[in-house]
Backbone as JSON Lines, residues from 0, in Angstrom:
{"i":0,"aa":"M","n":[0.91,-1.16,0.02],"ca":[-0.04,0.02,0.05],"c":[0.9,1.27,-0.04]}
{"i":1,"aa":"N","n":[0.4,2.19,-0.71],"ca":[1.15,3.39,-0.73],"c":[0.46,4.8,-0.46]}
{"i":2,"aa":"H","n":[-0.79,4.56,0.08],"ca":[-1.68,5.85,0.23],"c":[-2.09,5.86,1.63]}
{"i":3,"aa":"M","n":[-1.85,7.01,2.3],"ca":[-2.28,7.28,3.73],"c":[-3.77,7.62,3.67]}
{"i":4,"aa":"S","n":[-4.59,7.18,4.63],"ca":[-5.91,7.72,4.85],"c":[-5.94,9.09,5.3]}
{"i":5,"aa":"I","n":[-7.01,9.74,5.1],"ca":[-7.18,11.12,5.65],"c":[-6.99,11.07,7.18]}
{"i":6,"aa":"F","n":[-7.61,10.11,7.73],"ca":[-7.4,10.0,9.23],"c":[-5.98,10.01,9.71]}
{"i":7,"aa":"L","n":[-5.16,9.14,8.94],"ca":[-3.77,9.09,9.29],"c":[-2.96,10.26,8.99]}
{"i":8,"aa":"K","n":[-3.23,10.98,7.79],"ca":[-2.69,12.26,7.46],"c":[-2.91,13.34,8.58]}
{"i":9,"aa":"N","n":[-4.1,13.37,9.01],"ca":[-4.45,14.4,10.03],"c":[-3.78,14.0,11.32]}
{"i":10,"aa":"K","n":[-3.68,12.76,11.62],"ca":[-3.04,12.34,12.94],"c":[-1.52,12.63,12.89]}
{"i":11,"aa":"V","n":[-0.91,12.42,11.76],"ca":[0.5,12.63,11.56],"c":[0.8,14.26,11.61]}
{"i":12,"aa":"L","n":[0.04,14.96,10.98],"ca":[0.22,16.35,11.17],"c":[0.06,16.97,12.49]}
{"i":13,"aa":"K","n":[-1.04,16.45,13.16],"ca":[-1.38,17.05,14.51],"c":[-0.32,16.51,15.54]}
{"i":14,"aa":"E","n":[0.09,15.38,15.48],"ca":[1.25,14.88,16.38],"c":[2.63,15.39,16.12]}
{"i":15,"aa":"N","n":[2.93,15.79,14.8],"ca":[4.22,16.25,14.58],"c":[4.44,17.73,14.43]}
{"i":16,"aa":"L","n":[3.37,18.52,14.59],"ca":[3.43,19.92,14.44],"c":[3.15,20.65,15.74]}
{"i":17,"aa":"K","n":[3.4,19.88,16.89],"ca":[3.32,20.52,18.2],"c":[4.75,21.09,18.58]}
{"i":18,"aa":"S","n":[4.69,22.28,19.18],"ca":[5.9,22.87,19.6],"c":[7.09,22.9,18.47]}
{"i":19,"aa":"V","n":[6.73,23.47,17.39],"ca":[7.55,23.55,16.19],"c":[7.94,25.02,16.04]}
{"i":20,"aa":"Y","n":[9.02,25.21,15.1],"ca":[9.56,26.52,14.79],"c":[9.81,26.61,13.34]}
{"i":21,"aa":"V","n":[9.54,27.89,12.9],"ca":[9.73,28.15,11.35],"c":[11.13,28.75,11.27]}
{"i":22,"aa":"A","n":[11.79,28.33,10.05],"ca":[13.09,28.78,9.8],"c":[13.04,29.32,8.36]}
{"i":23,"aa":"L","n":[14.03,30.3,8.08],"ca":[14.17,30.83,6.81],"c":[15.43,30.41,6.19]}
{"i":24,"aa":"F","n":[15.46,30.31,4.76],"ca":[16.64,29.75,4.1],"c":[17.02,30.62,3.04]}
{"i":25,"aa":"N","n":[18.36,30.6,2.61],"ca":[18.85,31.19,1.5],"c":[19.22,29.91,0.65]}
{"i":26,"aa":"G","n":[18.38,29.45,-0.23],"ca":[18.6,28.08,-0.97],"c":[18.75,27.05,0.15]}
{"i":27,"aa":"E","n":[19.77,26.35,0.23],"ca":[20.03,25.23,1.07],"c":[20.34,25.6,2.45]}
{"i":28,"aa":"N","n":[20.77,26.8,2.7],"ca":[21.34,27.16,3.99],"c":[20.36,28.02,4.83]}
{"i":29,"aa":"E","n":[20.21,27.63,6.02],"ca":[19.34,28.45,7.01],"c":[20.1,29.9,7.11]}
{"i":30,"aa":"I","n":[19.4,30.82,7.4],"ca":[19.91,32.22,7.68],"c":[20.72,32.11,8.91]}
{"i":31,"aa":"N","n":[21.98,32.66,8.8],"ca":[22.95,32.6,9.92],"c":[23.52,33.97,10.21]}
{"i":32,"aa":"Q","n":[22.52,34.82,10.78],"ca":[22.89,36.27,11.16],"c":[22.51,36.38,12.5]}
{"i":33,"aa":"S","n":[23.3,37.25,13.32],"ca":[23.03,37.38,14.7],"c":[21.61,37.86,15.09]}
{"i":34,"aa":"S","n":[20.89,38.67,14.3],"ca":[19.58,39.1,14.51],"c":[18.44,38.12,14.16]}
{"i":35,"aa":"Y","n":[18.9,37.0,13.55],"ca":[17.89,36.01,13.17],"c":[17.64,34.98,14.08]}
{"i":36,"aa":"K","n":[16.34,34.58,14.18],"ca":[15.92,33.65,15.16],"c":[14.7,32.81,14.66]}
{"i":37,"aa":"R","n":[14.73,31.5,14.76],"ca":[13.53,30.74,14.38],"c":[12.41,31.23,15.17]}
{"i":38,"aa":"Q","n":[11.25,31.1,14.7],"ca":[10.07,31.56,15.31],"c":[9.06,30.41,15.61]}
{"i":39,"aa":"P","n":[8.48,30.43,16.86],"ca":[7.49,29.36,17.19],"c":[6.26,29.56,16.22]}
{"i":40,"aa":"V","n":[5.65,28.56,15.94],"ca":[4.39,28.52,15.25],"c":[3.34,27.47,15.68]}
{"i":41,"aa":"A","n":[2.13,27.82,15.65],"ca":[1.03,26.91,16.07],"c":[0.08,26.73,14.82]}
{"i":42,"aa":"F","n":[-0.43,25.5,14.67],"ca":[-1.27,25.17,13.62],"c":[-2.59,24.84,14.08]}
{"i":43,"aa":"I","n":[-3.58,25.13,13.14],"ca":[-4.95,24.68,13.45],"c":[-5.13,23.18,13.25]}
{"i":44,"aa":"D","n":[-6.27,22.69,13.78],"ca":[-6.38,21.19,13.56],"c":[-6.46,20.83,12.2]}
{"i":45,"aa":"P","n":[-5.66,19.87,11.69],"ca":[-5.74,19.38,10.34],"c":[-7.03,18.87,9.91]}
{"i":46,"aa":"V","n":[-7.42,19.22,8.57],"ca":[-8.53,18.89,7.93],"c":[-8.15,18.31,6.58]}
{"i":47,"aa":"D","n":[-8.59,17.15,6.16],"ca":[-8.29,16.56,4.78],"c":[-6.76,16.52,4.48]}
{"i":48,"aa":"G","n":[-5.98,16.18,5.62],"ca":[-4.42,16.17,5.48],"c":[-3.78,17.44,5.27]}
{"i":49,"aa":"Q","n":[-4.37,18.57,5.64],"ca":[-3.88,19.9,5.57],"c":[-4.0,20.82,6.83]}
{"i":50,"aa":"T","n":[-3.0,21.65,7.22],"ca":[-3.29,22.55,8.12],"c":[-2.49,23.88,7.74]}
{"i":51,"aa":"S","n":[-2.65,24.97,8.7],"ca":[-2.07,26.23,8.43],"c":[-1.91,26.84,9.74]}
{"i":52,"aa":"N","n":[-1.0,27.87,9.68],"ca":[-0.6,28.7,11.03],"c":[-1.91,29.42,11.54]}
{"i":53,"aa":"T","n":[-1.95,29.49,12.91],"ca":[-3.13,30.07,13.47],"c":[-2.94,31.61,13.64]}
{"i":54,"aa":"A","n":[-1.64,32.13,13.46],"ca":[-1.52,33.56,13.7],"c":[-0.38,33.93,12.78]}
{"i":55,"aa":"D","n":[-0.24,35.28,12.64],"ca":[1.07,35.72,11.88],"c":[2.29,35.34,12.62]}
{"i":56,"aa":"V","n":[3.25,34.94,11.76],"ca":[4.67,34.58,12.19],"c":[5.52,35.79,11.87]}
{"i":57,"aa":"L","n":[6.03,36.43,12.96],"ca":[6.89,37.73,12.66],"c":[8.34,37.34,13.12]}
{"i":58,"aa":"F","n":[9.29,37.4,12.18],"ca":[10.69,37.31,12.61],"c":[11.21,38.66,13.05]}
{"i":59,"aa":"P","n":[12.43,38.66,13.84],"ca":[12.86,39.8,14.36],"c":[13.16,40.8,13.17]}
{"i":60,"aa":"I","n":[13.29,42.1,13.52],"ca":[13.81,43.03,12.53],"c":[15.2,42.83,12.27]}
{"i":61,"aa":"A","n":[15.61,42.72,11.07],"ca":[16.94,42.35,10.62],"c":[18.05,43.51,11.15]}
{"i":62,"aa":"G","n":[19.07,43.04,11.86],"ca":[20.12,44.02,12.14],"c":[21.22,44.04,11.14]}
{"i":63,"aa":"E","n":[21.15,43.13,10.12],"ca":[22.14,43.08,8.99],"c":[21.28,42.46,7.9]}
{"i":64,"aa":"S","n":[22.0,42.35,6.65],"ca":[21.26,41.85,5.51],"c":[21.15,40.3,5.86]}
{"i":65,"aa":"W","n":[20.02,39.69,5.51],"ca":[19.71,38.34,5.59],"c":[19.81,37.8,4.06]}
{"i":66,"aa":"G","n":[19.82,38.52,3.04],"ca":[19.77,38.14,1.69],"c":[18.33,37.74,1.34]}
{"i":67,"aa":"S","n":[18.39,36.98,0.13],"ca":[17.0,36.53,-0.33],"c":[16.5,35.35,0.39]}
{"i":68,"aa":"I","n":[15.3,35.39,0.88],"ca":[14.56,34.29,1.44],"c":[13.97,33.45,0.31]}
{"i":69,"aa":"T","n":[14.48,32.24,0.22],"ca":[14.12,31.5,-0.98],"c":[13.2,30.25,-0.49]}
{"i":70,"aa":"H","n":[13.39,29.8,0.72],"ca":[12.82,28.62,1.33],"c":[12.33,28.79,2.7]}
{"i":71,"aa":"I","n":[11.26,28.02,3.2],"ca":[10.88,28.1,4.57],"c":[10.86,26.69,5.11]}
{"i":72,"aa":"G","n":[11.3,26.49,6.27],"ca":[11.42,25.07,6.94],"c":[10.65,25.1,8.25]}
{"i":73,"aa":"I","n":[10.33,23.91,8.63],"ca":[9.72,23.8,10.04],"c":[10.62,22.67,10.83]}
{"i":74,"aa":"F","n":[11.06,23.22,11.91],"ca":[12.04,22.4,12.83],"c":[11.25,22.06,14.06]}
{"i":75,"aa":"D","n":[11.77,20.93,14.73],"ca":[11.18,20.55,16.04],"c":[11.9,21.14,17.25]}
{"i":76,"aa":"S","n":[12.77,22.16,16.92],"ca":[13.52,22.83,17.99],"c":[13.82,24.27,17.62]}
{"i":77,"aa":"S","n":[14.14,25.07,18.48],"ca":[14.34,26.55,18.24],"c":[15.88,26.68,17.86]}
{"i":78,"aa":"A","n":[16.58,25.67,18.08],"ca":[18.02,25.71,17.59],"c":[18.37,24.31,17.38]}
{"i":79,"aa":"A","n":[19.2,23.98,16.27],"ca":[19.5,22.57,15.82],"c":[18.31,21.9,15.51]}
{"i":80,"aa":"G","n":[18.08,20.68,16.12],"ca":[16.89,19.92,15.99],"c":[16.75,19.26,14.62]}
{"i":81,"aa":"N","n":[15.64,18.78,14.25],"ca":[15.24,18.11,13.08],"c":[14.49,18.87,12.09]}
{"i":82,"aa":"L","n":[14.86,18.93,10.92],"ca":[13.98,19.44,9.82],"c":[12.91,18.69,9.51]}
{"i":83,"aa":"L","n":[11.58,19.13,9.67],"ca":[10.45,18.3,9.41],"c":[9.83,18.54,8.04]}
{"i":84,"aa":"F","n":[9.83,19.73,7.65],"ca":[9.35,20.21,6.27],"c":[10.24,21.35,5.85]}
{"i":85,"aa":"K","n":[10.31,21.38,4.49],"ca":[10.99,22.46,3.77],"c":[10.45,22.64,2.41]}
{"i":86,"aa":"S","n":[10.11,23.79,2.01],"ca":[9.56,24.05,0.7],"c":[10.04,25.45,0.21]}
{"i":87,"aa":"P","n":[10.03,25.63,-1.13],"ca":[10.33,26.97,-1.54],"c":[9.28,28.01,-1.08]}
{"i":88,"aa":"A","n":[9.72,29.21,-0.97],"ca":[8.72,30.4,-0.46],"c":[8.0,30.69,-1.73]}
{"i":89,"aa":"E","n":[6.7,31.05,-1.39],"ca":[5.86,31.53,-2.54],"c":[6.45,32.61,-3.23]}
{"i":90,"aa":"F","n":[6.95,33.56,-2.51],"ca":[7.59,34.71,-3.12],"c":[9.0,34.85,-2.53]}
{"i":91,"aa":"I","n":[9.95,35.18,-3.3],"ca":[11.41,35.39,-2.76],"c":[11.36,36.84,-2.38]}
{"i":92,"aa":"K","n":[11.89,37.12,-1.13],"ca":[11.94,38.5,-0.63],"c":[13.34,38.66,0.01]}
{"i":93,"aa":"T","n":[13.91,39.73,-0.34],"ca":[15.15,40.18,0.18],"c":[15.05,40.92,1.45]}
{"i":94,"aa":"I","n":[15.78,40.53,2.42],"ca":[15.6,41.05,3.85],"c":[16.96,41.88,3.99]}
{"i":95,"aa":"D","n":[16.88,43.08,4.01],"ca":[18.06,44.03,4.35],"c":[17.96,44.58,5.73]}
{"i":96,"aa":"I","n":[18.87,45.32,6.18],"ca":[18.88,45.86,7.54],"c":[17.64,46.8,7.78]}
{"i":97,"aa":"S","n":[16.91,46.48,8.84],"ca":[15.76,47.24,9.39],"c":[14.46,46.56,8.58]}
{"i":98,"aa":"S","n":[14.61,45.35,7.85],"ca":[13.46,44.68,7.22],"c":[13.02,43.71,8.17]}
{"i":99,"aa":"Q","n":[11.75,43.25,7.88],"ca":[11.2,42.15,8.74],"c":[10.49,41.24,7.86]}
{"i":100,"aa":"Y","n":[10.58,39.94,8.04],"ca":[9.9,38.92,7.37],"c":[8.69,38.48,8.22]}
{"i":101,"aa":"K","n":[7.58,38.31,7.4],"ca":[6.25,38.06,8.1],"c":[5.53,36.92,7.2]}
{"i":102,"aa":"I","n":[5.05,36.01,7.88],"ca":[4.13,34.92,7.23],"c":[2.74,35.21,7.85]}
{"i":103,"aa":"P","n":[1.93,35.73,7.08],"ca":[0.6,36.03,7.58],"c":[-0.24,34.79,7.97]}
{"i":104,"aa":"K","n":[-1.2,34.92,8.85],"ca":[-2.05,33.84,9.46],"c":[-2.62,33.11,8.17]}
{"i":105,"aa":"N","n":[-2.73,31.82,8.34],"ca":[-3.23,30.8,7.33],"c":[-2.33,30.73,5.94]}
{"i":106,"aa":"Y","n":[-1.09,31.35,5.9],"ca":[-0.31,31.4,4.77],"c":[0.72,30.23,4.78]}
{"i":107,"aa":"L","n":[1.03,29.74,5.93],"ca":[2.01,28.77,6.07],"c":[1.14,27.4,6.06]}
{"i":108,"aa":"I","n":[1.04,26.8,4.95],"ca":[0.18,25.59,4.67],"c":[1.13,24.34,4.63]}
{"i":109,"aa":"V","n":[0.75,23.36,5.42],"ca":[1.49,22.06,5.47],"c":[0.41,21.06,5.03]}
{"i":110,"aa":"R","n":[0.68,20.34,3.92],"ca":[-0.27,19.37,3.36],"c":[0.6,18.07,3.11]}
{"i":111,"aa":"L","n":[-0.14,16.97,3.47],"ca":[0.35,15.68,3.05],"c":[-0.48,15.13,1.92]}
{"i":112,"aa":"K","n":[0.29,14.61,1.0],"ca":[-0.46,14.17,-0.31],"c":[-0.36,12.64,-0.27]}
């Protein structure tokens, strides 16, 4: 068998997206600047194998250039930890000094196919 039931998809998402953190990437590398910090994120209860963030996710105001944000990841820890999901960002945004990266409520969608 190679297809998960909706019940199992929802269960996997609910159990694995507790106490998780959003990370920003320049290609393959997570941002590595002193003003950057992964941000906690909470998700709504999954429906049909899909969930999204319950509130805006605001990263710190950049104290230096972070470059172009090309990918977004979800980790199980605020530092180090395991990468659970990673996907290209819908829009590439360059973060310079005094800029802030924001993921609006319901825009961070995690879906199991």
